TORVEX-461838 format. One line per field, with one value per atom (N, C-alpha, C): residue in three letters; atom name; residue number from 1; x, z, y. Coordinates in steps of 0.05 Angstrom, whole numbers, padded with zeros to 5 digits. Layout:
# residues N
code <- [ALA, ...]
site <- [CA, ...]
pos <- [NUM, ...]
xx <- [X, ...]
zz <- [Z, ...]
yy <- [Y, ...]
This chain:
# residues 173
code <- [MET, MET, MET, TRP, TRP, TRP, ARG, ARG, ARG, LYS, LYS, LYS, ARG, ARG, ARG, THR, THR, THR, VAL, VAL, VAL, GLN, GLN, GLN, GLN, GLN, GLN, MET, MET, MET, VAL, VAL, VAL, LYS, LYS, LYS, VAL, VAL, VAL, TYR, TYR, TYR, ARG, ARG, ARG, GLY, GLY, GLY, HIS, HIS, HIS, ASN, ASN, ASN, PRO, PRO, PRO, GLN, GLN, GLN, ILE, ILE, ILE, ARG, ARG, ARG, PRO, PRO, PRO, SER, SER, SER, THR, THR, THR, GLY, GLY, GLY, VAL, VAL, VAL, PRO, PRO, PRO, LEU, LEU, LEU, LEU, LEU, LEU, LEU, LEU, LEU, VAL, VAL, VAL, THR, THR, THR, LEU, LEU, LEU, GLY, GLY, GLY, ARG, ARG, ARG, GLN, GLN, GLN, TYR, TYR, TYR, ARG, ARG, ARG, LEU, LEU, LEU, GLY, GLY, GLY, LEU, LEU, LEU, VAL, VAL, VAL, SER, SER, SER, ASP, ASP, ASP, GLY, GLY, GLY, PRO, PRO, PRO, PRO, PRO, PRO, GLN, GLN, GLN, THR, THR, THR, GLN, GLN, GLN, GLN, GLN, GLN, ARG, ARG, ARG, LYS, LYS, LYS, LEU, LEU, LEU, ALA, ALA, ALA, ALA, ALA, ALA, LEU, LEU, LEU, GLY, GLY, GLY, LEU, LEU, LEU, ALA, ALA, ALA, ASP, ASP, ASP, ARG, ARG, ARG, PHE, PHE, PHE, HIS, HIS, HIS, ALA, ALA, ALA, ILE, ILE, ILE, VAL, VAL, VAL, TRP, TRP, TRP, SER, SER, SER, ASP, ASP, ASP, GLU, GLU, GLU, LEU, LEU, LEU, GLY, GLY, GLY, LEU, LEU, LEU, LYS, LYS, LYS, ALA, ALA, ALA, ARG, ARG, ARG, LYS, LYS, LYS, PRO, PRO, PRO, SER, SER, SER, PRO, PRO, PRO, ARG, ARG, ARG, PRO, PRO, PRO, PHE, PHE, PHE, ARG, ARG, ARG, GLN, GLN, GLN, VAL, VAL, VAL, LEU, LEU, LEU, GLY, GLY, GLY, ASP, ASP, ASP, LEU, LEU, LEU, ALA, ALA, ALA, VAL, VAL, VAL, SER, SER, SER, ALA, ALA, ALA, ASP, ASP, ASP, GLU, GLU, GLU, ALA, ALA, ALA, VAL, VAL, VAL, TYR, TYR, TYR, VAL, VAL, VAL, GLY, GLY, GLY, ASP, ASP, ASP, ASN, ASN, ASN, PRO, PRO, PRO, ASP, ASP, ASP, LYS, LYS, LYS, ASP, ASP, ASP, PHE, PHE, PHE, LEU, LEU, LEU, GLY, GLY, GLY, ALA, ALA, ALA, ARG, ARG, ARG, ARG, ARG, ARG, ILE, ILE, ILE, GLY, GLY, GLY, MET, MET, MET, ALA, ALA, ALA, THR, THR, THR, VAL, VAL, VAL, ARG, ARG, ARG, ILE, ILE, ILE, ARG, ARG, ARG, HIS, HIS, HIS, PRO, PRO, PRO, GLU, GLU, GLU, GLY, GLY, GLY, LEU, LEU, LEU, TYR, TYR, TYR, SER, SER, SER, SER, SER, SER, ARG, ARG, ARG, GLU, GLU, GLU, PRO, PRO, PRO, ALA, ALA, ALA, THR, THR, THR, PRO, PRO, PRO, ASP, ASP, ASP, HIS, HIS, HIS, ALA, ALA, ALA, SER, SER, SER, HIS, HIS, HIS, VAL, VAL, VAL, GLU, GLU, GLU, ILE, ILE, ILE, THR, THR, THR, SER, SER, SER, VAL, VAL, VAL, SER, SER, SER, ALA, ALA, ALA, LEU, LEU, LEU, SER, SER, SER, ASP, ASP, ASP, LEU, LEU, LEU, LEU, LEU, LEU, PRO, PRO, PRO, ARG, ARG, ARG, ILE, ILE, ILE, ARG, ARG, ARG, ARG, ARG, ARG, THR, THR, THR, ARG, ARG, ARG, PRO, PRO, PRO, ALA, ALA, ALA, GLY, GLY, GLY, LYS, LYS, LYS, GLY, GLY, GLY, HIS, HIS, HIS, LYS, LYS, LYS, SER, SER, SER, GLY, GLY, GLY, ARG, ARG, ARG]
site <- [N, CA, C, N, CA, C, N, CA, C, N, CA, C, N, CA, C, N, CA, C, N, CA, C, N, CA, C, N, CA, C, N, CA, C, N, CA, C, N, CA, C, N, CA, C, N, CA, C, N, CA, C, N, CA, C, N, CA, C, N, CA, C, N, CA, C, N, CA, C, N, CA, C, N, CA, C, N, CA, C, N, CA, C, N, CA, C, N, CA, C, N, CA, C, N, CA, C, N, CA, C, N, CA, C, N, CA, C, N, CA, C, N, CA, C, N, CA, C, N, CA, C, N, CA, C, N, CA, C, N, CA, C, N, CA, C, N, CA, C, N, CA, C, N, CA, C, N, CA, C, N, CA, C, N, CA, C, N, CA, C, N, CA, C, N, CA, C, N, CA, C, N, CA, C, N, CA, C, N, CA, C, N, CA, C, N, CA, C, N, CA, C, N, CA, C, N, CA, C, N, CA, C, N, CA, C, N, CA, C, N, CA, C, N, CA, C, N, CA, C, N, CA, C, N, CA, C, N, CA, C, N, CA, C, N, CA, C, N, CA, C, N, CA, C, N, CA, C, N, CA, C, N, CA, C, N, CA, C, N, CA, C, N, CA, C, N, CA, C, N, CA, C, N, CA, C, N, CA, C, N, CA, C, N, CA, C, N, CA, C, N, CA, C, N, CA, C, N, CA, C, N, CA, C, N, CA, C, N, CA, C, N, CA, C, N, CA, C, N, CA, C, N, CA, C, N, CA, C, N, CA, C, N, CA, C, N, CA, C, N, CA, C, N, CA, C, N, CA, C, N, CA, C, N, CA, C, N, CA, C, N, CA, C, N, CA, C, N, CA, C, N, CA, C, N, CA, C, N, CA, C, N, CA, C, N, CA, C, N, CA, C, N, CA, C, N, CA, C, N, CA, C, N, CA, C, N, CA, C, N, CA, C, N, CA, C, N, CA, C, N, CA, C, N, CA, C, N, CA, C, N, CA, C, N, CA, C, N, CA, C, N, CA, C, N, CA, C, N, CA, C, N, CA, C, N, CA, C, N, CA, C, N, CA, C, N, CA, C, N, CA, C, N, CA, C, N, CA, C, N, CA, C, N, CA, C, N, CA, C, N, CA, C, N, CA, C, N, CA, C, N, CA, C, N, CA, C, N, CA, C, N, CA, C, N, CA, C, N, CA, C, N, CA, C, N, CA, C, N, CA, C, N, CA, C, N, CA, C, N, CA, C, N, CA, C, N, CA, C, N, CA, C, N, CA, C, N, CA, C, N, CA, C, N, CA, C, N, CA, C, N, CA, C, N, CA, C, N, CA, C, N, CA, C, N, CA, C, N, CA, C, N, CA, C, N, CA, C, N, CA, C, N, CA, C]
pos <- [1, 1, 1, 2, 2, 2, 3, 3, 3, 4, 4, 4, 5, 5, 5, 6, 6, 6, 7, 7, 7, 8, 8, 8, 9, 9, 9, 10, 10, 10, 11, 11, 11, 12, 12, 12, 13, 13, 13, 14, 14, 14, 15, 15, 15, 16, 16, 16, 17, 17, 17, 18, 18, 18, 19, 19, 19, 20, 20, 20, 21, 21, 21, 22, 22, 22, 23, 23, 23, 24, 24, 24, 25, 25, 25, 26, 26, 26, 27, 27, 27, 28, 28, 28, 29, 29, 29, 30, 30, 30, 31, 31, 31, 32, 32, 32, 33, 33, 33, 34, 34, 34, 35, 35, 35, 36, 36, 36, 37, 37, 37, 38, 38, 38, 39, 39, 39, 40, 40, 40, 41, 41, 41, 42, 42, 42, 43, 43, 43, 44, 44, 44, 45, 45, 45, 46, 46, 46, 47, 47, 47, 48, 48, 48, 49, 49, 49, 50, 50, 50, 51, 51, 51, 52, 52, 52, 53, 53, 53, 54, 54, 54, 55, 55, 55, 56, 56, 56, 57, 57, 57, 58, 58, 58, 59, 59, 59, 60, 60, 60, 61, 61, 61, 62, 62, 62, 63, 63, 63, 64, 64, 64, 65, 65, 65, 66, 66, 66, 67, 67, 67, 68, 68, 68, 69, 69, 69, 70, 70, 70, 71, 71, 71, 72, 72, 72, 73, 73, 73, 74, 74, 74, 75, 75, 75, 76, 76, 76, 77, 77, 77, 78, 78, 78, 79, 79, 79, 80, 80, 80, 81, 81, 81, 82, 82, 82, 83, 83, 83, 84, 84, 84, 85, 85, 85, 86, 86, 86, 87, 87, 87, 88, 88, 88, 89, 89, 89, 90, 90, 90, 91, 91, 91, 92, 92, 92, 93, 93, 93, 94, 94, 94, 95, 95, 95, 96, 96, 96, 97, 97, 97, 98, 98, 98, 99, 99, 99, 100, 100, 100, 101, 101, 101, 102, 102, 102, 103, 103, 103, 104, 104, 104, 105, 105, 105, 106, 106, 106, 107, 107, 107, 108, 108, 108, 109, 109, 109, 110, 110, 110, 111, 111, 111, 112, 112, 112, 113, 113, 113, 114, 114, 114, 115, 115, 115, 116, 116, 116, 117, 117, 117, 118, 118, 118, 119, 119, 119, 120, 120, 120, 121, 121, 121, 122, 122, 122, 123, 123, 123, 124, 124, 124, 125, 125, 125, 126, 126, 126, 127, 127, 127, 128, 128, 128, 129, 129, 129, 130, 130, 130, 131, 131, 131, 132, 132, 132, 133, 133, 133, 134, 134, 134, 135, 135, 135, 136, 136, 136, 137, 137, 137, 138, 138, 138, 139, 139, 139, 140, 140, 140, 141, 141, 141, 142, 142, 142, 143, 143, 143, 144, 144, 144, 145, 145, 145, 146, 146, 146, 147, 147, 147, 148, 148, 148, 149, 149, 149, 150, 150, 150, 151, 151, 151, 152, 152, 152, 153, 153, 153, 154, 154, 154, 155, 155, 155, 156, 156, 156, 157, 157, 157, 158, 158, 158, 159, 159, 159, 160, 160, 160, 161, 161, 161, 162, 162, 162, 163, 163, 163, 164, 164, 164, 165, 165, 165, 166, 166, 166, 167, 167, 167, 168, 168, 168, 169, 169, 169, 170, 170, 170, 171, 171, 171, 172, 172, 172, 173, 173, 173]
xx <- [00012, -00002, 00018, 00010, 00030, 00019, 00041, 00032, 00020, 00009, -00002, 00027, 00036, 00069, 00074, 00075, 00097, 00078, 00049, 00034, 00033, 00033, 00036, 00064, 00080, 00106, 00103, 00096, 00093, 00072, 00056, 00033, 00052, 00063, 00077, 00102, 00112, 00134, 00117, 00095, 00079, 00065, 00059, 00048, 00070, 00090, 00123, 00129, 00133, 00153, 00147, 00170, 00168, 00155, 00131, 00129, 00151, 00157, 00171, 00152, 00132, 00113, 00116, 00110, 00101, 00075, 00067, 00042, 00039, 00021, 00012, 00019, 00023, 00035, 00012, 00021, 00004, -00013, -00013, -00030, -00012, 00010, 00017, 00015, 00017, 00002, -00019, -00037, -00070, -00083, -00066, -00073, -00060, -00046, -00034, -00051, -00054, -00077, -00099, -00115, -00146, -00141, -00119, -00121, -00121, -00112, -00117, -00143, -00162, -00191, -00210, -00206, -00219, -00203, -00222, -00209, -00212, -00183, -00184, -00183, -00196, -00197, -00192, -00188, -00177, -00192, -00203, -00219, -00200, -00184, -00169, -00179, -00183, -00188, -00161, -00157, -00136, -00120, -00102, -00095, -00080, -00078, -00072, -00044, -00026, 00011, 00009, -00005, 00006, -00001, -00032, -00036, -00023, -00015, -00001, 00030, 00045, 00072, 00075, 00048, 00037, 00035, 00020, 00022, 00046, 00059, 00085, 00103, 00108, 00124, 00117, 00094, 00075, 00084, 00093, 00092, 00070, 00045, 00025, 00010, 00023, 00001, 00004, 00013, 00017, -00005, -00018, -00032, -00065, -00060, -00097, -00103, -00122, -00131, -00141, -00156, -00163, -00157, -00151, -00148, -00159, -00183, -00194, -00179, -00178, -00159, -00193, -00210, -00227, -00228, -00203, -00200, -00193, -00189, -00189, -00216, -00240, -00267, -00279, -00265, -00275, -00277, -00266, -00268, -00297, -00319, -00343, -00359, -00328, -00330, -00317, -00307, -00295, -00312, -00305, -00321, -00333, -00356, -00379, -00393, -00391, -00407, -00397, -00424, -00423, -00399, -00396, -00382, -00353, -00337, -00316, -00320, -00338, -00342, -00360, -00380, -00381, -00364, -00343, -00326, -00312, -00297, -00284, -00295, -00323, -00340, -00330, -00339, -00333, -00306, -00286, -00265, -00260, -00266, -00259, -00286, -00304, -00323, -00339, -00343, -00364, -00386, -00407, -00434, -00433, -00444, -00439, -00450, -00471, -00476, -00465, -00434, -00418, -00391, -00394, -00369, -00379, -00348, -00347, -00326, -00338, -00323, -00308, -00280, -00269, -00259, -00260, -00251, -00249, -00241, -00245, -00259, -00264, -00271, -00305, -00324, -00342, -00354, -00343, -00356, -00359, -00336, -00343, -00337, -00327, -00321, -00348, -00370, -00393, -00421, -00423, -00449, -00445, -00431, -00430, -00431, -00415, -00415, -00439, -00449, -00479, -00503, -00506, -00520, -00528, -00500, -00504, -00501, -00505, -00516, -00487, -00465, -00441, -00444, -00438, -00427, -00411, -00405, -00385, -00373, -00355, -00337, -00317, -00318, -00304, -00284, -00260, -00241, -00236, -00239, -00235, -00220, -00192, -00168, -00165, -00158, -00162, -00140, -00121, -00102, -00110, -00133, -00136, -00143, -00143, -00129, -00171, -00176, -00219, -00232, -00216, -00232, -00245, -00245, -00262, -00279, -00284, -00314, -00335, -00364, -00378, -00401, -00415, -00427, -00449, -00452, -00463, -00497, -00496, -00523, -00525, -00546, -00541, -00527, -00537, -00524, -00496, -00484, -00461, -00444, -00451, -00443, -00436, -00419, -00417, -00431, -00436, -00453, -00440, -00413, -00404, -00374, -00369, -00350, -00327, -00301, -00281, -00259, -00241, -00221, -00186, -00192, -00164, -00165, -00144, -00149, -00146, -00136, -00124, -00156, -00179, -00201, -00215, -00206, -00218, -00220, -00191, -00202, -00222, -00228, -00252, -00280, -00281, -00305, -00312, -00297, -00306, -00326, -00317, -00328, -00363, -00354, -00387, -00406, -00395, -00401, -00417, -00405, -00418, -00444, -00441, -00463, -00486, -00475, -00501, -00519, -00499, -00507, -00527, -00500, -00521, -00535, -00553, -00567, -00569, -00573, -00571, -00539, -00546, -00514, -00498, -00513, -00496, -00484, -00472, -00455, -00426, -00414, -00390, -00378, -00353, -00336, -00313, -00300, -00279, -00253, -00252, -00226, -00213]
zz <- [-00003, -00003, -00002, -00013, -00015, 00004, 00016, 00042, 00019, 00041, 00032, 00025, 00041, 00033, 00001, 00001, -00025, -00048, -00046, -00064, -00077, -00051, -00056, -00071, -00065, -00076, -00100, -00110, -00141, -00156, -00144, -00154, -00163, -00142, -00146, -00174, -00167, -00194, -00220, -00215, -00244, -00253, -00242, -00246, -00251, -00240, -00242, -00265, -00272, -00303, -00328, -00346, -00369, -00388, -00401, -00414, -00437, -00445, -00471, -00494, -00499, -00523, -00546, -00569, -00596, -00614, -00627, -00634, -00657, -00653, -00681, -00703, -00723, -00752, -00761, -00774, -00794, -00769, -00747, -00728, -00731, -00725, -00732, -00751, -00778, -00801, -00803, -00792, -00793, -00782, -00758, -00739, -00749, -00773, -00780, -00800, -00822, -00842, -00832, -00808, -00801, -00790, -00772, -00763, -00782, -00801, -00830, -00831, -00830, -00833, -00815, -00790, -00765, -00747, -00718, -00690, -00676, -00671, -00655, -00630, -00621, -00581, -00569, -00552, -00538, -00508, -00502, -00478, -00473, -00440, -00427, -00397, -00393, -00367, -00351, -00329, -00314, -00299, -00286, -00273, -00285, -00294, -00313, -00315, -00286, -00300, -00314, -00311, -00318, -00354, -00356, -00385, -00399, -00390, -00400, -00406, -00394, -00397, -00420, -00424, -00450, -00471, -00476, -00492, -00499, -00489, -00492, -00501, -00488, -00497, -00534, -00530, -00560, -00586, -00568, -00590, -00599, -00593, -00601, -00590, -00568, -00558, -00571, -00587, -00600, -00632, -00636, -00654, -00648, -00620, -00611, -00613, -00612, -00614, -00583, -00574, -00540, -00526, -00503, -00487, -00460, -00455, -00430, -00417, -00389, -00370, -00356, -00360, -00339, -00313, -00299, -00275, -00261, -00284, -00267, -00263, -00280, -00274, -00253, -00237, -00214, -00224, -00207, -00213, -00228, -00215, -00235, -00256, -00267, -00296, -00312, -00305, -00325, -00343, -00365, -00394, -00374, -00378, -00401, -00390, -00371, -00362, -00390, -00391, -00412, -00412, -00382, -00370, -00395, -00389, -00410, -00435, -00447, -00476, -00478, -00461, -00463, -00462, -00444, -00436, -00464, -00473, -00498, -00524, -00524, -00542, -00540, -00515, -00509, -00513, -00506, -00514, -00544, -00555, -00591, -00597, -00584, -00595, -00617, -00617, -00637, -00613, -00637, -00621, -00624, -00615, -00616, -00635, -00653, -00678, -00700, -00689, -00709, -00708, -00684, -00674, -00678, -00681, -00682, -00659, -00645, -00624, -00637, -00635, -00643, -00613, -00614, -00592, -00596, -00576, -00580, -00559, -00534, -00520, -00508, -00519, -00511, -00493, -00469, -00439, -00435, -00444, -00433, -00451, -00481, -00494, -00516, -00517, -00541, -00525, -00495, -00490, -00475, -00460, -00464, -00483, -00497, -00527, -00545, -00548, -00561, -00543, -00512, -00500, -00502, -00511, -00517, -00553, -00566, -00592, -00616, -00602, -00621, -00632, -00661, -00682, -00668, -00662, -00653, -00674, -00671, -00691, -00675, -00674, -00657, -00678, -00668, -00680, -00671, -00683, -00673, -00686, -00675, -00695, -00683, -00703, -00692, -00671, -00668, -00643, -00624, -00624, -00603, -00575, -00556, -00529, -00521, -00534, -00531, -00549, -00573, -00592, -00585, -00569, -00567, -00541, -00538, -00522, -00540, -00537, -00545, -00526, -00535, -00521, -00505, -00483, -00458, -00468, -00487, -00491, -00519, -00532, -00554, -00556, -00526, -00525, -00521, -00515, -00509, -00538, -00556, -00583, -00594, -00615, -00635, -00657, -00670, -00691, -00720, -00721, -00748, -00727, -00744, -00733, -00754, -00755, -00772, -00759, -00773, -00762, -00767, -00781, -00782, -00783, -00761, -00765, -00789, -00809, -00835, -00847, -00839, -00854, -00842, -00821, -00816, -00835, -00849, -00863, -00891, -00900, -00915, -00907, -00880, -00867, -00857, -00842, -00828, -00841, -00870, -00883, -00885, -00888, -00902, -00871, -00849, -00823, -00813, -00825, -00816, -00825, -00854, -00871, -00866, -00857, -00853, -00832, -00813, -00784, -00773, -00778, -00776, -00750, -00745, -00715, -00710, -00678, -00669, -00673, -00679, -00680, -00702, -00727, -00743, -00761, -00781, -00799, -00796, -00805, -00802, -00832, -00828, -00854, -00847, -00866, -00862, -00863, -00868, -00873, -00846]
yy <- [-00029, -00003, 00027, 00046, 00072, 00086, 00100, 00118, 00141, 00157, 00179, 00198, 00210, 00227, 00214, 00189, 00179, 00192, 00180, 00188, 00217, 00232, 00263, 00271, 00264, 00269, 00254, 00236, 00227, 00245, 00253, 00273, 00299, 00309, 00329, 00336, 00307, 00303, 00301, 00290, 00282, 00310, 00329, 00358, 00374, 00370, 00390, 00380, 00354, 00364, 00361, 00368, 00372, 00346, 00341, 00318, 00319, 00301, 00284, 00285, 00290, 00289, 00300, 00295, 00307, 00301, 00322, 00322, 00290, 00293, 00268, 00277, 00265, 00273, 00293, 00313, 00327, 00354, 00348, 00366, 00396, 00404, 00427, 00440, 00429, 00445, 00440, 00429, 00432, 00447, 00458, 00479, 00500, 00505, 00534, 00539, 00512, 00519, 00533, 00519, 00517, 00546, 00553, 00583, 00607, 00602, 00625, 00630, 00608, 00615, 00607, 00601, 00596, 00610, 00619, 00628, 00594, 00593, 00563, 00565, 00552, 00548, 00522, 00522, 00505, 00497, 00482, 00469, 00443, 00446, 00426, 00423, 00400, 00397, 00383, 00394, 00381, 00403, 00397, 00419, 00437, 00464, 00483, 00478, 00485, 00488, 00454, 00436, 00404, 00405, 00418, 00420, 00441, 00466, 00480, 00467, 00455, 00440, 00421, 00410, 00388, 00404, 00423, 00441, 00455, 00461, 00475, 00461, 00429, 00411, 00401, 00403, 00394, 00423, 00442, 00469, 00485, 00478, 00485, 00505, 00512, 00544, 00565, 00572, 00604, 00588, 00565, 00559, 00568, 00578, 00570, 00608, 00622, 00639, 00651, 00628, 00626, 00596, 00601, 00570, 00568, 00557, 00557, 00524, 00533, 00517, 00508, 00485, 00484, 00485, 00474, 00478, 00504, 00525, 00548, 00560, 00551, 00552, 00545, 00518, 00504, 00478, 00454, 00428, 00418, 00430, 00428, 00431, 00455, 00462, 00445, 00419, 00401, 00391, 00390, 00374, 00347, 00346, 00358, 00377, 00392, 00420, 00434, 00452, 00466, 00496, 00494, 00523, 00529, 00509, 00515, 00521, 00506, 00516, 00544, 00548, 00575, 00601, 00595, 00613, 00610, 00588, 00592, 00606, 00600, 00616, 00645, 00654, 00679, 00697, 00682, 00694, 00695, 00680, 00678, 00699, 00708, 00728, 00710, 00683, 00677, 00659, 00659, 00640, 00605, 00602, 00566, 00555, 00569, 00563, 00573, 00583, 00588, 00564, 00551, 00534, 00514, 00493, 00461, 00455, 00436, 00427, 00392, 00393, 00369, 00352, 00335, 00322, 00287, 00267, 00244, 00224, 00235, 00221, 00225, 00205, 00208, 00211, 00204, 00206, 00234, 00252, 00281, 00300, 00292, 00309, 00327, 00310, 00327, 00334, 00327, 00329, 00364, 00374, 00403, 00413, 00410, 00428, 00424, 00408, 00404, 00419, 00422, 00427, 00453, 00472, 00500, 00498, 00483, 00491, 00490, 00473, 00467, 00447, 00447, 00421, 00407, 00383, 00369, 00343, 00340, 00320, 00296, 00271, 00262, 00249, 00249, 00240, 00207, 00189, 00164, 00151, 00149, 00151, 00117, 00093, 00070, 00062, 00076, 00068, 00084, 00105, 00128, 00115, 00130, 00120, 00112, 00131, 00125, 00110, 00103, 00093, 00065, 00052, 00030, 00039, 00063, 00072, 00086, 00073, 00085, 00099, 00125, 00150, 00127, 00142, 00129, 00133, 00156, 00163, 00183, 00179, 00195, 00222, 00237, 00266, 00261, 00242, 00243, 00238, 00231, 00219, 00250, 00242, 00278, 00273, 00306, 00300, 00281, 00284, 00276, 00254, 00239, 00218, 00214, 00218, 00210, 00196, 00179, 00168, 00186, 00210, 00228, 00243, 00259, 00288, 00297, 00290, 00300, 00304, 00292, 00295, 00321, 00332, 00365, 00389, 00384, 00410, 00407, 00389, 00386, 00380, 00376, 00361, 00392, 00410, 00438, 00453, 00459, 00478, 00466, 00440, 00422, 00423, 00420, 00416, 00443, 00462, 00486, 00492, 00488, 00499, 00472, 00448, 00426, 00430, 00432, 00430, 00406, 00376, 00353, 00354, 00335, 00334, 00308, 00303, 00268, 00261, 00240, 00221, 00226, 00240, 00244, 00219, 00225, 00204, 00203, 00185, 00174, 00185, 00185, 00193, 00178, 00158, 00140, 00157, 00184, 00193, 00208]
């Protein structure tokens, strides 16, 4: 059994370390390309200092026009709460019907965004951490599902025009 002090020390090391991670292939270029056409926002759960270190290690912080660390709004503001989604929309000065939320975890990524009227896209990469998870309810599902981040460039203009409702459709790209 772990001693409380040992666990606290391990958590401190985890939260304070600089992670050795890299973005998935194509993501940096995709964010540059999308950032020329759209205002990009990021909503992230977890201790802000830990999440900020991850984003810095990925080298992607400057790709976003607005970043919301949900824990800064309070622990009850973590996804699937609609609160961080409302905050990022306000920071971006866009309405929910102009926005598309992209995520991968049906447990928390889409419910809050859907509740405030955002279109949602799930990236269900075959090797993704949440690829085998199914939505608990239809409201936990994304409107559209894709298997590759590269499909976003073509999909975003279409999803903003069509605004699919319900469980949506799947695209194999």
